[in-house]
KOLVEXPA-845003 format. One record per residue (C-alpha): chain; z, x, y. Coordinates in Angstrom, 1 decimal. Last residue first. Layout:
// KOLVEXPA-845003
+--------+--------+--------+--------+
! cadena !      Z !      X !      Y !
+--------+--------+--------+--------+
!      A !      Z !      X !      Y !
...
+--------+--------+--------+--------+
// end
This chain:
// KOLVEXPA-845003
+--------+--------+--------+--------+
! cadena !      Z !      X !      Y !
+--------+--------+--------+--------+
!      A !  -14.2 !  164.3 !  154.1 !
!      A !  -14.6 !  166.9 !  151.3 !
!      A !  -17.5 !  167.5 !  149.0 !
!      A !  -18.1 !  171.1 !  150.3 !
!      A !  -16.1 !  171.8 !  153.5 !
!      A !  -17.1 !  171.3 !  157.1 !
!      A !  -14.5 !  171.9 !  159.9 !
!      A !  -14.8 !  171.4 !  163.6 !
!      A !  -11.9 !  173.6 !  164.6 !
!      A !   -9.2 !  172.6 !  167.0 !
!      A !   -6.0 !  173.8 !  165.2 !
!      A !   -5.4 !  170.3 !  163.9 !
!      A !   -8.9 !  170.4 !  162.4 !
!      A !   -8.1 !  173.6 !  160.5 !
!      A !   -4.8 !  172.3 !  159.2 !
!      A !   -6.3 !  169.0 !  158.0 !
!      A !   -9.3 !  170.8 !  156.3 !
!      A !   -7.0 !  173.3 !  154.4 !
!      A !   -9.1 !  176.4 !  153.9 !
!      A !  -10.8 !  177.9 !  150.8 !
!      A !  -13.1 !  175.0 !  150.1 !
!      A !  -15.6 !  177.7 !  149.0 !
!      A !  -18.5 !  177.2 !  151.4 !
!      A !  -16.2 !  176.6 !  154.4 !
!      A !  -18.4 !  175.9 !  157.3 !
!      A !  -16.3 !  176.4 !  160.4 !
!      A !  -17.4 !  175.5 !  164.0 !
!      A !  -15.1 !  176.6 !  166.8 !
!      A !  -17.8 !  177.4 !  169.4 !
!      A !  -18.0 !  180.7 !  171.2 !
!      A !  -15.5 !  182.2 !  168.8 !
!      A !  -12.8 !  184.7 !  169.8 !
!      A !  -10.2 !  182.1 !  170.8 !
!      A !  -10.8 !  180.2 !  167.6 !
!      A !  -10.2 !  183.4 !  165.5 !
!      A !   -7.1 !  184.3 !  167.5 !
!      A !   -5.6 !  180.9 !  166.8 !
!      A !   -6.8 !  181.3 !  163.3 !
!      A !   -4.6 !  184.4 !  162.7 !
!      A !   -6.1 !  185.2 !  159.3 !
!      A !   -4.3 !  184.8 !  156.0 !
!      A !   -6.9 !  182.5 !  154.4 !
!      A !   -9.5 !  185.2 !  154.8 !
!      A !   -7.4 !  187.9 !  153.1 !
!      A !   -7.3 !  185.8 !  150.0 !
!      A !  -11.0 !  186.5 !  149.5 !
!      A !  -12.9 !  183.2 !  148.9 !
!      A !  -16.5 !  184.4 !  149.4 !
!      A !  -19.1 !  182.6 !  151.5 !
!      A !  -17.1 !  181.4 !  154.6 !
!      A !  -19.5 !  180.6 !  157.4 !
!      A !  -18.2 !  180.9 !  161.0 !
!      A !  -20.3 !  179.3 !  163.7 !
!      A !  -21.3 !  179.9 !  167.3 !
!      A !  -19.9 !  183.4 !  167.1 !
!      A !  -18.8 !  185.3 !  170.2 !
!      A !  -16.5 !  187.5 !  168.3 !
!      A !  -16.3 !  186.1 !  164.8 !
!      A !  -17.0 !  189.3 !  162.9 !
!      A !  -14.4 !  191.3 !  164.8 !
!      A !  -11.7 !  188.9 !  163.6 !
!      A !  -12.8 !  189.3 !  159.9 !
!      A !  -12.5 !  193.1 !  160.2 !
!      A !  -14.5 !  196.3 !  160.1 !
!      A !  -18.0 !  195.1 !  161.0 !
!      A !  -21.4 !  194.8 !  159.3 !
!      A !  -24.2 !  193.8 !  161.7 !
!      A !  -27.2 !  192.2 !  160.0 !
!      A !  -30.4 !  193.5 !  161.6 !
!      A !  -30.8 !  196.1 !  158.8 !
!      A !  -31.7 !  193.3 !  156.4 !
!      A !  -29.4 !  192.7 !  153.4 !
!      A !  -29.7 !  193.8 !  149.8 !
!      A !  -30.5 !  197.4 !  150.5 !
!      A !  -28.6 !  198.5 !  147.3 !
!      A !  -26.6 !  201.1 !  149.2 !
!      A !  -26.1 !  198.6 !  152.2 !
!      A !  -24.8 !  195.8 !  150.0 !
!      A !  -22.8 !  198.3 !  148.0 !
!      A !  -21.0 !  199.6 !  151.1 !
!      A !  -20.3 !  196.1 !  152.4 !
!      A !  -18.7 !  194.7 !  149.2 !
!      A !  -15.0 !  195.6 !  149.4 !
!      A !  -13.2 !  193.7 !  152.2 !
!      A !  -16.3 !  191.8 !  153.3 !
!      A !  -17.5 !  191.3 !  156.9 !
!      A !  -20.6 !  189.9 !  158.4 !
!      A !  -22.4 !  189.5 !  161.8 !
!      A !  -25.7 !  187.5 !  161.7 !
!      A !  -28.1 !  186.8 !  164.5 !
!      A !  -30.1 !  183.8 !  163.2 !
!      A !  -33.9 !  183.9 !  163.1 !
!      A !  -34.5 !  181.6 !  160.2 !
!      A !  -35.2 !  184.5 !  157.8 !
!      A !  -31.8 !  186.0 !  159.0 !
!      A !  -30.0 !  182.8 !  157.9 !
!      A !  -31.8 !  182.8 !  154.5 !
!      A !  -30.9 !  186.5 !  154.0 !
!      A !  -27.3 !  185.8 !  154.8 !
!      A !  -27.1 !  182.9 !  152.3 !
!      A !  -28.7 !  184.9 !  149.5 !
!      A !  -26.2 !  187.7 !  150.1 !
!      A !  -23.3 !  185.1 !  149.9 !
!      A !  -24.8 !  183.6 !  146.8 !
!      A !  -24.4 !  187.0 !  145.2 !
!      A !  -26.9 !  188.1 !  142.6 !
!      A !  -25.4 !  191.6 !  142.5 !
!      A !  -22.8 !  192.1 !  145.2 !
!      A !  -20.1 !  193.5 !  143.0 !
!      A !  -17.3 !  195.0 !  145.0 !
!      A !  -14.7 !  192.9 !  143.2 !
!      A !  -11.5 !  191.1 !  144.0 !
!      A !  -13.3 !  187.9 !  145.4 !
!      A !  -16.5 !  186.5 !  144.0 !
!      A !  -20.3 !  187.0 !  144.5 !
!      A !  -19.5 !  189.8 !  147.0 !
!      A !  -20.6 !  189.4 !  150.6 !
!      A !  -17.8 !  187.5 !  152.3 !
!      A !  -17.1 !  186.1 !  155.8 !
!      A !  -20.3 !  185.3 !  157.6 !
!      A !  -20.4 !  185.1 !  161.4 !
!      A !  -23.3 !  183.3 !  163.1 !
!      A !  -24.8 !  184.1 !  166.5 !
!      A !  -27.7 !  181.6 !  167.1 !
!      A !  -30.9 !  183.2 !  168.1 !
!      A !  -32.9 !  181.0 !  165.7 !
!      A !  -30.7 !  178.6 !  163.9 !
!      A !  -32.0 !  175.4 !  165.5 !
!      A !  -29.9 !  172.2 !  165.3 !
!      A !  -26.4 !  173.9 !  165.2 !
!      A !  -24.6 !  171.1 !  163.5 !
!      A !  -27.5 !  169.7 !  161.4 !
!      A !  -28.7 !  173.2 !  160.7 !
!      A !  -25.3 !  174.2 !  159.3 !
!      A !  -25.1 !  171.1 !  157.2 !
!      A !  -28.6 !  171.7 !  155.8 !
!      A !  -27.6 !  175.2 !  154.9 !
!      A !  -24.9 !  173.9 !  152.6 !
!      A !  -27.3 !  171.5 !  150.9 !
!      A !  -29.8 !  174.2 !  150.3 !
!      A !  -27.1 !  176.5 !  148.9 !
!      A !  -26.2 !  173.8 !  146.4 !
!      A !  -29.9 !  173.2 !  145.4 !
!      A !  -30.0 !  176.5 !  143.4 !
!      A !  -26.9 !  175.6 !  141.3 !
!      A !  -28.2 !  172.0 !  140.7 !
!      A !  -31.6 !  173.4 !  139.5 !
!      A !  -29.9 !  176.0 !  137.2 !
!      A !  -27.7 !  173.3 !  135.6 !
!      A !  -30.8 !  171.1 !  135.2 !
!      A !  -32.5 !  173.9 !  133.2 !
!      A !  -29.3 !  174.2 !  131.2 !
!      A !  -29.6 !  170.5 !  130.1 !
!      A !  -33.3 !  171.0 !  129.1 !
!      A !  -32.4 !  173.5 !  126.3 !
!      A !  -35.7 !  173.7 !  124.4 !
!      A !  -35.3 !  174.2 !  120.6 !
!      A !  -38.4 !  176.2 !  119.4 !
!      A !  -36.5 !  179.4 !  118.7 !
!      A !  -38.3 !  181.1 !  121.6 !
!      A !  -37.4 !  178.2 !  123.9 !
!      A !  -33.7 !  178.4 !  122.9 !
!      A !  -33.6 !  182.1 !  123.6 !
!      A !  -35.3 !  181.7 !  127.0 !
!      A !  -32.8 !  179.0 !  128.0 !
!      A !  -30.0 !  181.2 !  126.8 !
!      A !  -31.4 !  184.1 !  128.8 !
!      A !  -31.7 !  182.1 !  132.0 !
!      A !  -28.1 !  180.9 !  131.6 !
!      A !  -26.9 !  184.5 !  130.8 !
!      A !  -28.6 !  186.0 !  133.8 !
!      A !  -27.4 !  183.5 !  136.3 !
!      A !  -23.8 !  183.6 !  134.8 !
!      A !  -23.5 !  187.3 !  134.3 !
!      A !  -24.3 !  189.6 !  137.2 !
!      A !  -23.0 !  187.5 !  139.9 !
!      A !  -23.7 !  184.0 !  141.1 !
!      A !  -22.3 !  180.5 !  140.8 !
!      A !  -22.7 !  177.7 !  143.3 !
!      A !  -22.0 !  177.4 !  147.0 !
!      A !  -18.8 !  175.5 !  146.5 !
!      A !  -17.1 !  173.0 !  144.2 !
!      A !  -14.3 !  174.3 !  142.0 !
!      A !  -14.2 !  172.8 !  138.5 !
!      A !  -14.3 !  176.3 !  136.9 !
!      A !  -10.7 !  176.0 !  135.6 !
!      A !   -9.2 !  172.5 !  135.8 !
!      A !   -9.3 !  171.6 !  132.1 !
!      A !  -11.5 !  169.2 !  130.2 !
!      A !   -9.9 !  168.1 !  127.0 !
!      A !   -6.5 !  168.7 !  128.5 !
!      A !   -7.2 !  166.0 !  131.2 !
!      A !   -5.6 !  167.6 !  134.2 !
!      A !   -9.1 !  168.7 !  135.3 !
!      A !  -10.3 !  165.1 !  135.8 !
!      A !   -7.9 !  164.1 !  138.5 !
!      A !   -7.6 !  167.6 !  140.0 !
!      A !  -11.4 !  167.8 !  140.3 !
!      A !  -11.5 !  164.3 !  141.9 !
!      A !   -8.8 !  165.4 !  144.4 !
!      A !  -10.7 !  168.5 !  145.3 !
!      A !  -14.0 !  166.5 !  145.5 !
!      A !  -12.5 !  164.3 !  148.2 !
!      A !  -14.2 !  160.9 !  148.5 !
!      A !  -16.2 !  159.7 !  151.6 !
!      A !  -19.0 !  158.2 !  149.5 !
!      A !  -22.0 !  160.4 !  150.3 !
!      A !  -19.8 !  163.5 !  150.5 !
!      A !  -18.1 !  162.7 !  147.2 !
!      A !  -21.5 !  162.1 !  145.5 !
!      A !  -22.7 !  165.6 !  146.6 !
!      A !  -19.4 !  167.0 !  145.4 !
!      A !  -20.0 !  165.5 !  141.9 !
!      A !  -23.2 !  167.6 !  141.6 !
!      A !  -21.1 !  170.6 !  142.5 !
!      A !  -18.5 !  169.6 !  139.9 !
!      A !  -21.2 !  169.5 !  137.3 !
!      A !  -22.9 !  172.7 !  138.4 !
!      A !  -19.6 !  174.6 !  138.0 !
!      A !  -18.9 !  173.0 !  134.6 !
!      A !  -22.4 !  173.9 !  133.5 !
!      A !  -21.9 !  177.5 !  134.5 !
!      A !  -18.8 !  177.5 !  132.3 !
!      A !  -20.9 !  176.1 !  129.4 !
!      A !  -23.6 !  178.7 !  130.0 !
!      A !  -21.0 !  181.5 !  129.9 !
!      A !  -19.6 !  180.3 !  126.6 !
!      A !  -22.9 !  179.6 !  124.9 !
!      A !  -24.3 !  183.0 !  125.8 !
!      A !  -21.1 !  184.8 !  124.5 !
!      A !  -20.8 !  182.6 !  121.3 !
!      A !  -24.5 !  183.1 !  120.4 !
!      A !  -24.0 !  186.8 !  119.6 !
!      A !  -20.9 !  186.1 !  117.5 !
!      A !  -22.8 !  183.4 !  115.6 !
!      A !  -25.6 !  185.9 !  114.8 !
!      A !  -23.2 !  188.6 !  113.6 !
!      A !  -21.3 !  186.4 !  111.1 !
!      A !  -17.9 !  185.3 !  112.2 !
!      A !  -14.3 !  186.7 !  112.4 !
!      A !  -12.1 !  185.2 !  115.1 !
!      A !   -9.1 !  187.3 !  116.1 !
!      A !   -6.2 !  185.7 !  118.0 !
!      A !   -4.5 !  188.3 !  120.3 !
!      A !   -1.8 !  190.9 !  119.5 !
!      A !   -3.6 !  193.6 !  121.5 !
!      A !   -2.2 !  196.4 !  119.4 !
!      A !   -4.3 !  195.2 !  116.3 !
!      A !   -7.6 !  195.5 !  118.0 !
!      A !   -8.8 !  198.8 !  116.4 !
!      A !   -7.2 !  197.8 !  113.1 !
!      A !   -9.1 !  194.5 !  113.1 !
!      A !  -12.3 !  196.4 !  113.9 !
!      A !  -11.8 !  198.8 !  111.0 !
!      A !  -11.1 !  195.9 !  108.6 !
!      A !  -14.3 !  194.1 !  109.8 !
!      A !  -16.4 !  197.2 !  109.3 !
!      A !  -15.2 !  197.6 !  105.7 !
!      A !  -15.5 !  193.9 !  105.1 !
!      A !  -19.2 !  194.1 !  106.1 !
!      A !  -21.3 !  191.2 !  107.5 !
!      A !  -19.7 !  191.3 !  110.9 !
!      A !  -19.3 !  189.3 !  114.1 !
!      A !  -15.8 !  190.1 !  115.6 !
!      A !  -14.7 !  187.8 !  118.4 !
!      A !  -11.4 !  188.6 !  120.1 !
!      A !   -9.6 !  185.6 !  121.7 !
!      A !   -7.8 !  184.6 !  124.8 !
!      A !   -7.7 !  188.3 !  125.8 !
!      A !   -4.5 !  190.0 !  127.0 !
!      A !   -5.4 !  193.7 !  127.7 !
!      A !   -9.1 !  192.9 !  128.2 !
!      A !   -8.6 !  190.0 !  130.5 !
!      A !   -5.8 !  191.8 !  132.3 !
!      A !   -8.2 !  194.7 !  133.1 !
!      A !  -11.2 !  192.5 !  133.9 !
!      A !   -9.4 !  190.5 !  136.6 !
!      A !  -11.8 !  191.0 !  139.6 !
!      A !  -14.9 !  190.8 !  137.3 !
!      A !  -14.2 !  188.4 !  134.5 !
!      A !  -14.3 !  190.0 !  131.0 !
!      A !  -15.3 !  188.0 !  128.0 !
!      A !  -16.8 !  190.8 !  125.9 !
!      A !  -18.9 !  190.2 !  122.8 !
!      A !  -18.0 !  192.1 !  119.6 !
!      A !  -21.1 !  192.1 !  117.4 !
!      A !  -20.9 !  194.5 !  114.4 !
!      A !  -23.5 !  196.9 !  112.9 !
!      A !  -22.6 !  198.8 !  109.8 !
!      A !  -23.1 !  202.5 !  109.1 !
!      A !  -24.1 !  205.2 !  106.6 !
!      A !  -27.4 !  206.8 !  107.7 !
!      A !  -29.8 !  207.9 !  105.0 !
!      A !  -32.8 !  205.9 !  106.3 !
!      A !  -32.4 !  207.5 !  109.8 !
!      A !  -35.1 !  206.4 !  112.2 !
!      A !  -36.0 !  203.1 !  110.5 !
!      A !  -32.4 !  202.5 !  109.4 !
!      A !  -31.2 !  202.8 !  113.0 !
!      A !  -33.9 !  200.4 !  114.2 !
!      A !  -33.3 !  197.9 !  111.4 !
!      A !  -29.5 !  197.7 !  112.2 !
!      A !  -30.2 !  197.4 !  116.0 !
!      A !  -32.8 !  194.6 !  115.2 !
!      A !  -30.4 !  192.7 !  113.0 !
!      A !  -27.7 !  193.0 !  115.8 !
!      A !  -30.2 !  191.6 !  118.3 !
!      A !  -30.5 !  188.4 !  116.2 !
!      A !  -29.0 !  186.2 !  118.9 !
!      A !  -29.7 !  187.5 !  122.4 !
!      A !  -27.5 !  190.3 !  123.9 !
!      A !  -24.4 !  190.6 !  126.1 !
!      A !  -23.4 !  194.3 !  125.7 !
!      A !  -20.6 !  195.1 !  123.3 !
!      A !  -22.9 !  195.6 !  120.3 !
!      A !  -20.8 !  197.7 !  117.9 !
!      A !  -21.9 !  200.5 !  115.6 !
!      A !  -19.3 !  201.1 !  112.9 !
!      A !  -19.8 !  204.7 !  111.7 !
!      A !  -19.9 !  206.4 !  108.3 !
!      A !  -20.7 !  210.2 !  108.4 !
!      A !  -21.8 !  211.0 !  104.8 !
!      A !  -25.1 !  212.4 !  106.1 !
!      A !  -25.0 !  212.9 !  109.9 !
!      A !  -25.7 !  210.3 !  112.6 !
!      A !  -27.3 !  212.1 !  115.6 !
!      A !  -30.9 !  210.7 !  115.6 !
!      A !  -29.9 !  207.2 !  114.5 !
!      A !  -27.5 !  207.0 !  117.5 !
!      A !  -30.4 !  208.0 !  119.8 !
!      A !  -32.7 !  205.3 !  118.2 !
!      A !  -30.0 !  202.6 !  118.7 !
!      A !  -29.5 !  203.9 !  122.3 !
!      A !  -33.2 !  203.4 !  123.0 !
!      A !  -33.2 !  199.9 !  121.5 !
!      A !  -30.2 !  198.8 !  123.5 !
!      A !  -31.7 !  200.3 !  126.7 !
!      A !  -35.0 !  198.5 !  126.2 !
!      A !  -33.4 !  195.2 !  125.4 !
!      A !  -34.8 !  193.3 !  128.5 !
!      A !  -33.5 !  189.8 !  128.1 !
!      A !  -35.6 !  186.7 !  128.6 !
!      A !  -35.6 !  185.0 !  132.0 !
!      A !  -39.4 !  185.1 !  132.4 !
!      A !  -39.3 !  187.9 !  134.9 !
!      A !  -37.1 !  190.0 !  132.7 !
!      A !  -33.3 !  189.9 !  132.8 !
!      A !  -31.2 !  193.1 !  132.6 !
!      A !  -29.3 !  194.1 !  129.4 !
!      A !  -27.3 !  197.1 !  130.7 !
!      A !  -25.5 !  199.4 !  128.3 !
!      A !  -22.3 !  198.8 !  126.4 !
!      A !  -23.0 !  200.0 !  122.9 !
!      A !  -19.7 !  200.7 !  121.2 !
!      A !  -19.4 !  203.5 !  118.5 !
!      A !  -16.5 !  203.2 !  116.1 !
!      A !  -15.2 !  206.1 !  114.0 !
!      A !  -15.7 !  208.6 !  116.8 !
!      A !  -16.1 !  212.4 !  117.3 !
!      A !  -19.7 !  212.9 !  116.2 !
!      A !  -20.9 !  209.7 !  117.9 !
!      A !  -19.5 !  210.8 !  121.3 !
!      A !  -20.7 !  214.4 !  121.2 !
!      A !  -24.2 !  213.3 !  120.0 !
!      A !  -24.3 !  210.7 !  122.7 !
!      A !  -23.9 !  213.5 !  125.3 !
!      A !  -23.5 !  212.5 !  128.9 !
!      A !  -19.8 !  213.0 !  128.9 !
!      A !  -16.5 !  211.4 !  130.0 !
!      A !  -12.9 !  211.7 !  128.7 !
!      A !  -10.0 !  209.4 !  127.9 !
!      A !   -7.0 !  210.0 !  125.7 !
!      A !   -6.2 !  213.3 !  127.3 !
!      A !   -2.9 !  212.0 !  128.8 !
!      A !   -4.3 !  213.0 !  132.3 !
!      A !   -7.5 !  211.1 !  131.5 !
!      A !   -5.4 !  208.2 !  130.4 !
!      A !   -3.3 !  208.0 !  133.6 !
!      A !   -6.3 !  208.5 !  135.9 !
!      A !   -8.4 !  205.8 !  134.2 !
!      A !   -5.6 !  203.2 !  134.3 !
!      A !   -4.7 !  204.0 !  137.9 !
!      A !   -8.3 !  203.5 !  138.9 !
!      A !   -8.7 !  200.3 !  136.9 !
!      A !   -5.8 !  198.3 !  138.3 !
!      A !   -8.0 !  196.0 !  140.5 !
!      A !  -11.7 !  196.6 !  139.9 !
!      A !  -13.8 !  198.5 !  142.4 !
!      A !  -16.7 !  200.5 !  140.9 !
!      A !  -17.8 !  204.1 !  140.9 !
!      A !  -14.2 !  205.5 !  140.2 !
!      A !  -13.7 !  209.0 !  141.3 !
!      A !  -11.4 !  211.2 !  139.1 !
!      A !  -13.7 !  214.3 !  139.3 !
!      A !  -14.8 !  213.7 !  135.7 !
!      A !  -15.6 !  210.1 !  136.7 !
!      A !  -17.8 !  211.3 !  139.6 !
!      A !  -19.6 !  213.9 !  137.5 !
!      A !  -20.3 !  211.3 !  134.8 !
!      A !  -21.7 !  208.9 !  137.5 !
!      A !  -24.0 !  211.6 !  138.8 !
!      A !  -25.0 !  212.5 !  135.3 !
!      A !  -26.3 !  209.0 !  134.7 !
!      A !  -26.9 !  209.0 !  130.9 !
!      A !  -23.4 !  207.7 !  130.3 !
!      A !  -20.9 !  208.3 !  127.5 !
!      A !  -17.3 !  207.3 !  127.4 !
!      A !  -15.1 !  209.2 !  125.0 !
!      A !  -12.0 !  207.4 !  123.9 !
!      A !   -8.8 !  208.3 !  122.0 !
!      A !   -6.9 !  205.1 !  121.1 !
!      A !   -3.3 !  204.5 !  122.3 !
!      A !   -3.1 !  201.2 !  124.0 !
!      A !   -4.2 !  202.7 !  127.4 !
!      A !   -7.1 !  204.4 !  125.8 !
!      A !   -8.6 !  201.1 !  124.7 !
!      A !   -8.0 !  199.8 !  128.2 !
!      A !   -9.7 !  202.7 !  129.9 !
!      A !  -12.7 !  202.5 !  127.6 !
!      A !  -13.1 !  198.8 !  127.9 !
!      A !  -12.9 !  199.0 !  131.7 !
!      A !  -15.5 !  201.8 !  131.8 !
!      A !  -17.9 !  200.1 !  129.3 !
!      A !  -17.8 !  196.6 !  130.6 !
!      A !  -18.2 !  197.4 !  134.3 !
!      A !  -20.5 !  200.3 !  133.8 !
!      A !  -19.9 !  203.4 !  131.7 !
!      A !  -22.5 !  203.0 !  128.9 !
!      A !  -22.0 !  204.3 !  125.4 !
!      A !  -18.4 !  203.8 !  124.4 !
!      A !  -17.1 !  206.2 !  121.7 !
!      A !  -13.9 !  205.5 !  119.9 !
!      A !  -11.3 !  207.6 !  117.9 !
!      A !   -8.5 !  205.5 !  116.4 !
+--------+--------+--------+--------+
// end
């Protein structure tokens, strides 16, 4: 099939490359000419394992190309995906400016007799599909199209396998013709397809991400009880996670959730519920627990170091999770800024996130970014682990200890073995662990 994907960010670029990989012909559209130029030169603007090879292979096979022309994309495609940003507004609601703008532009280029399926791939509030439909009809009453909701469930760091082997494919549609086309598009993936109405499909994405956020906040609340009682949150998580009704995934105590999805989607779902007259108090508590988790962690650091001013502190990790260069809404970034605000001298290292942190000006200039984990701990009075990159667990900890001024380790992701660390002479603090 011939596909157009409007928006070449994480979702759009990964989706386009994967659709091309299974045999479709894809044109990715973006209004950022600099990004289009980069992609046309073979440069990938984001780090995602496996993505670069996928893009290069399918560009070479002429199944994937990039342009800034929506008219070009719509004219040559049966299915048009909208994968543009939906940033949060100050009140937590979703800014749909880009969605509305793209809907108008699609309306402006649809030709008579040119049937298209317009797919909302971006994470949007319920009833957005109705507004996209109304917008296209307002600006092009003769247009022949159907609007479908097809939410993405990609995890940064493993987005390629998530798209190539999804748990489920959700198609929200009121048209059998559009549904049939979408089923044909996804047939090579051999994954379960759930067909719903458009509103239900839109709710599924917000409900899913909010539930996963709830699991994280739940185990973080349990971690506080573990610390007060001398229990081990890892053992508790294993004990409840082996129950098939619960599952072990997302029951990992730490600094809390971050990134470009969970914080935004929880706030959006709260705002959606408020707008519909059904307040979601449970999710407000999820947010409160998540925010409090970093406070609890910093309290431990202060109790050990007393005053943070002029203390040399090493931080391992800047990205919100491993295997990505995404530093948006990263708890690690929040941690560093809190340390600097209290006068700490911070040295940090991250395998992929340092360039973006500087580009987006997310950390103060006083933070020293270095080229290795070992360089970061030189003379440090404490090491704070904020992102659980596998690289950090493979370090020579005898050399780490020898480089530090005092061997204090605050493991914000329970990434290290407490017994091993203490046997090596470190004073070790985990989250919810004795």
